[in-house]
Each structure stands twice: as C-alpha cells, then as structure tokens.
C-alpha positions in Angstrom: 12.8 -35.4 -13.4 13.5 -32.9 -16.1 15.8 -29.9 -15.6 15.3 -26.5 -17.3 18.0 -23.8 -17.9 16.7 -20.6 -19.5 19.0 -17.9 -21.1 18.7 -14.8 -23.5 17.0 -12.3 -21.4 18.2 -8.9 -21.0 17.3 -5.2 -22.0 15.9 -4.2 -25.5 14.4 -1.0 -26.9 10.7 -1.1 -27.7 10.6 -2.2 -31.3 13.5 -4.4 -30.7 14.1 -8.1 -30.3 15.1 -10.9 -28.0 15.5 -14.6 -28.1 14.9 -16.7 -25.0 16.4 -20.3 -24.9 15.4 -23.3 -22.6 17.7 -26.3 -22.4 16.1 -29.3 -21.2 18.0 -32.2 -19.7 17.0 -35.4 -17.8 14.1 -37.6 -18.4 13.1 -35.6 -21.5 11.4 -38.6 -23.3 8.5 -38.0 -20.8 7.7 -34.4 -22.0 4.4 -33.9 -23.7 4.4 -30.0 -23.9 6.6 -27.2 -23.4 5.6 -23.5 -22.9 6.7 -20.0 -22.0 5.0 -18.0 -19.1 5.6 -14.5 -17.9 5.0 -12.6 -14.6 5.1 -8.8 -14.7 5.7 -6.9 -11.5 2.5 -6.9 -9.5 0.6 -9.2 -11.9 0.1 -13.1 -11.8 2.0 -15.4 -14.0 0.4 -15.9 -17.4 0.7 -18.1 -20.4 2.8 -16.7 -23.4 3.0 -19.6 -25.9 2.7 -23.4 -25.9 4.3 -26.1 -27.9 2.4 -29.5 -27.8 4.2 -32.8 -28.5 2.1 -33.3 -31.8 3.3 -29.9 -33.0 0.3 -27.7 -32.0 1.1 -24.2 -31.0 -0.8 -21.6 -29.2 -0.1 -18.0 -28.3 -1.6 -15.3 -26.0 -3.5 -12.6 -27.9 -1.1 -10.1 -26.7 1.9 -11.6 -28.6 0.3 -13.1 -31.5 2.3 -12.1 -34.7 5.2 -10.6 -32.5 6.5 -13.9 -30.7 7.4 -17.3 -32.2 8.0 -20.4 -30.1 10.1 -23.3 -31.6 12.2 -26.2 -30.6 15.3 -27.8 -31.6 14.4 -31.5 -30.8 18.1 -32.7 -31.2 19.2 -30.4 -28.7 16.1 -30.4 -26.4 16.1 -26.8 -26.4 12.9 -24.7 -26.6 13.1 -21.0 -27.9 11.1 -17.6 -27.8 11.8 -15.3 -30.6 10.4 -11.9 -29.3 10.0 -9.4 -32.1 8.4 -5.8 -32.1 8.7 -5.7 -28.2 6.7 -3.5 -26.4 7.2 -2.0 -22.9 4.3 -4.1 -21.7 6.3 -7.3 -22.4 8.6 -6.4 -19.3 8.5 -9.4 -17.0 10.2 -12.5 -15.9 9.9 -15.3 -18.4 9.8 -18.7 -17.5 10.3 -22.0 -19.3 7.7 -24.6 -18.2 7.2 -28.3 -19.3 4.5 -30.7 -18.7 5.6 -34.3 -18.3 4.1 -37.8 -17.5 5.9 -37.4 -14.0 4.9 -33.7 -13.4 5.4 -30.2 -14.4 8.8 -28.4 -14.2 9.8 -24.8 -14.2 12.9 -23.1 -15.1 14.5 -20.4 -12.8 13.2 -17.5 -14.9 15.0 -15.0 -17.0 14.2 -11.0 -16.8 13.1 -9.3 -19.9 13.1 -5.3 -19.7 11.8 -3.3 -22.6 12.2 0.5 -22.5 
C-alpha cells in the first residue's frame, strides 16, 4: 500500500502562485506514475498533470505553460507549482499514484483563486 499526504493548498489572488506537495510513504518502490487531478464544484474530477516513472510529463491543455509537475525522488514527494492562477483553477486538488498493486488517492487539498 501507498499513503499520500497533500499540503500547500489555500487561497490566492488571480495571477498569483501556489505550490502543492504530496508526500508518498509505504511501498513506494511499486509506483509507476504520479499525477494531480482536480475537481471543481459541480464538475467531474479531471487530470491536471502526470509524471511517469520514465520521466515523461503531460499536462491538461488548460494548465500548459502555467503549472509544473515535479518530484523529489529522495523525499518521495510530488509537487505542483501553480503560477498565473486563474479563478477557473478553483478546485479540490488530489494527488494520485498508480502502483503495481493498485491506485491510491490523497485526501485532497482546496485551492481557491479569487
């Protein structure tokens, strides 16, 4: 099993920045990808950014050029640097990891942009 603990959410002004963190623990050797998803009020959960084990990165079109996903492998911590925030970025952000034993989700962290 893998446990995920997110932090770094909060409130920001439009045009501002936030950085989300997701600390993974447990059987982290089985992780083959990590990602950030978000769910805005009244909408379905959708992918924001993905980091594959081989280093490949992909972003949703809506965040390209504004958000950056990265990972500190020594700390088993995933990050999402969010710049040039827009009010449409307001959502609960979830860290998710795919492992050979299953998929695990964090508890979510609220991001509010005004």
